C-alpha positions in Angstrom: 217.6 200.8 94.8 215.0 203.3 93.9 216.0 205.1 90.8 213.0 207.6 90.5 213.6 209.5 93.4 216.0 212.7 93.3 219.2 211.9 95.0 220.8 214.6 97.3 224.5 215.0 97.4 227.1 217.2 99.1 230.4 217.8 97.0 233.7 219.0 98.8 236.9 220.6 97.2 235.6 220.7 93.5 234.0 217.2 93.6 237.2 216.0 95.2 235.1 214.5 98.0 231.5 213.5 97.6 228.4 212.6 100.3 225.4 211.0 99.2 222.8 211.1 101.6 221.9 207.4 102.4 218.3 208.4 103.1 216.5 211.2 101.4 215.4 214.0 103.7 211.8 213.7 105.2 211.9 217.4 105.9 213.1 220.1 103.7 212.8 223.9 104.4 213.9 227.0 102.4 213.7 230.8 103.1 214.8 233.7 101.1 214.3 237.5 101.8 215.2 241.1 101.0 217.1 243.4 103.2 214.9 246.4 104.5 215.8 249.2 106.3 213.2 252.0 108.1 214.0 255.5 108.0 212.4 258.6 109.3 211.9 261.3 106.8 210.9 264.6 108.0 207.5 265.5 106.9 206.8 262.0 105.8 207.3 259.8 108.7 208.5 256.6 108.4 209.7 255.3 105.1 211.0 251.6 104.0 213.7 251.3 101.7 214.0 247.7 100.1 217.5 246.6 99.8 218.9 243.8 97.9 217.8 240.2 97.7 219.5 238.0 100.6 220.9 234.4 99.9 218.5 231.5 100.3 218.6 229.2 103.5 217.9 225.6 103.1 217.4 223.1 105.9 217.6 219.5 105.5 216.5 216.6 108.2 217.1 213.1 108.0 219.2 210.2 109.5 222.1 208.4 108.8 221.5 204.5 109.0 223.8 202.0 110.7 222.2 199.0 108.8 220.6 199.1 105.1 216.9 199.0 104.3 215.7 198.9 100.8 212.5 200.7 101.6 214.1 204.0 102.6 218.0 203.6 101.8 219.1 205.1 98.4 222.2 202.5 98.3 223.3 199.6 99.9 227.0 200.3 100.7 226.4 202.4 103.6 229.3 204.3 105.7 229.5 204.3 109.3 227.2 207.1 110.3 229.7 208.4 112.8 232.1 208.7 109.9 229.7 210.9 107.9 229.2 213.0 111.0 233.2 213.7 111.1 233.2 214.4 107.4 230.4 216.8 107.4 232.3 218.5 110.7 235.4 218.5 108.9 234.0 220.5 105.8 232.4 222.7 108.1 235.5 223.5 109.7 237.3 223.9 106.9 235.6 227.3 106.0 235.2 226.6 102.2 231.8 226.0 100.8 230.4 222.9 99.5 228.1 222.3 96.5 224.7 221.1 97.1 223.0 218.9 94.4 219.3 217.4 94.0 219.4 215.1 90.8 216.5 215.6 88.5 216.1 219.3 89.6 217.8 222.7 88.8 219.5 222.7 92.1 223.1 222.8 91.7 224.4 225.7 94.2 227.3 226.5 96.2 226.6 226.9 100.1 228.1 227.0 103.3 227.3 225.0 106.1 225.6 227.1 108.6 224.8 224.6 111.3 225.0 220.8 111.7 222.9 219.1 114.8 222.8 215.5 115.3 221.9 212.8 117.9 221.3 209.2 118.7 217.8 208.1 119.7 216.9 205.3 122.2 215.6 202.3 120.7 217.4 202.8 117.5 221.3 202.3 118.5 223.8 203.3 115.6 221.5 205.6 113.8 222.6 209.2 113.9 219.6 211.9 113.1 220.5 215.1 112.0 219.6 218.6 111.0 221.5 220.3 108.4 221.4 224.0 107.4 223.1 225.6 104.6 223.3 229.1 103.2 223.6 230.0 99.4 227.2 231.1 98.9 228.3 233.8 96.1 232.1 233.5 95.0 233.6 237.0 94.6 237.1 237.6 93.2 239.3 239.2 95.3 242.8 240.4 94.1 245.3 240.0 97.0 248.1 242.8 97.0 251.1 242.9 99.6 251.5 246.6 98.9 248.1 247.7 99.7 248.0 250.1 96.8 244.6 250.5 94.9 243.8 248.3 92.2 243.2 249.4 88.6 241.3 246.6 87.7 238.0 247.1 89.5 238.7 244.2 92.0 239.0 244.4 95.8 242.4 245.0 97.2 243.4 243.2 100.2 246.7 243.8 102.4 247.9 240.5 103.5 250.4 241.2 106.4 253.0 238.5 107.1 252.4 236.6 110.3 255.3 235.7 112.6 255.9 232.1 112.9 255.2 229.9 115.9 255.9 226.6 117.0 253.3 223.7 116.6 251.1 223.3 119.7 252.1 220.0 121.6 249.5 217.1 121.4 248.3 216.6 124.7 245.8 213.8 124.0 246.5 210.8 126.1 245.6 207.5 124.5 243.9 204.8 126.8 245.5 201.3 126.9 242.2 199.8 126.7 238.4 200.5 126.0 235.2 198.5 126.8 232.6 198.6 123.9 229.3 200.4 124.7 225.9 199.8 122.9 225.8 202.0 119.7 229.7 201.9 119.5 231.6 201.4 116.1 235.3 200.9 115.6 235.3 204.3 113.5 233.7 205.9 116.7 236.0 204.5 119.3 239.0 205.6 117.1 237.6 209.0 117.1 237.1 209.3 120.9 240.6 207.5 121.6 242.9 208.8 118.8 240.7 212.0 117.6 240.7 210.4 114.2 238.1 208.1 113.1 239.9 206.9 110.3 242.5 205.3 112.3 239.8 202.4 113.4 241.7 199.8 111.3 244.7 200.0 114.1 242.2 198.8 116.4 240.7 196.3 114.5 244.2 194.8 113.4 245.3 194.8 117.4 241.8 193.1 118.2 240.9 190.9 115.0 240.9 187.7 116.8 238.5 188.9 119.5 236.3 190.9 117.1 236.1 188.4 114.3 236.1 188.7 110.4 233.5 191.5 110.6 234.7 194.9 111.9 231.2 196.2 112.2 230.1 193.5 114.7 231.4 194.6 117.9 229.6 193.6 121.0 228.6 195.9 124.0 231.1 194.7 126.9 234.0 193.7 124.8 237.4 195.0 126.0 239.5 196.2 123.1 243.4 196.7 123.7 244.1 200.3 122.1 247.5 200.3 120.4 
């Protein structure tokens, strides 16, 4: 394992979850700018007002490998690529910021996940290539009040009306009785398809252990699995 290269990490929920990128990005771009406003001033023509500095945007491009290779992988204990995809999408959907850290550098900032694009490529089954766009996040203290009265502390006042309770939406997902393994599939990916939850892969493995064998990561295309 290389030790002299910077390590890229994303942390969520105050460090309760950590995602260490298994392959350092081959492309990193960052952009920052100021806000500008062009106005017309009588007798002077157009005049530009320079506003505040805008938050920095960072874009990373790399891939999640299915198999370990010491020449480019940062650690050998790899997670299933589709499990990492699911984790990032869950963090993005949470509406909460994550922390972006690059070891050996001053980079340790809160960010939001603005976009996450990924794909599998022909000839490289199981590897997932991605582009991740992050934007710097600034924490703002907001005092919540139900009365709507002005605050004397200088903080922002937000009125939070009570919402009427509603019955939970019924689960309409239909679970198939069987599934035929396709090229590039993993048990995590199959569980995400049939259950909507990749973490339920263990149920499929336990039901089909005699057909799969001792290694749940080795499933062959064409194998018919029973879905419990």
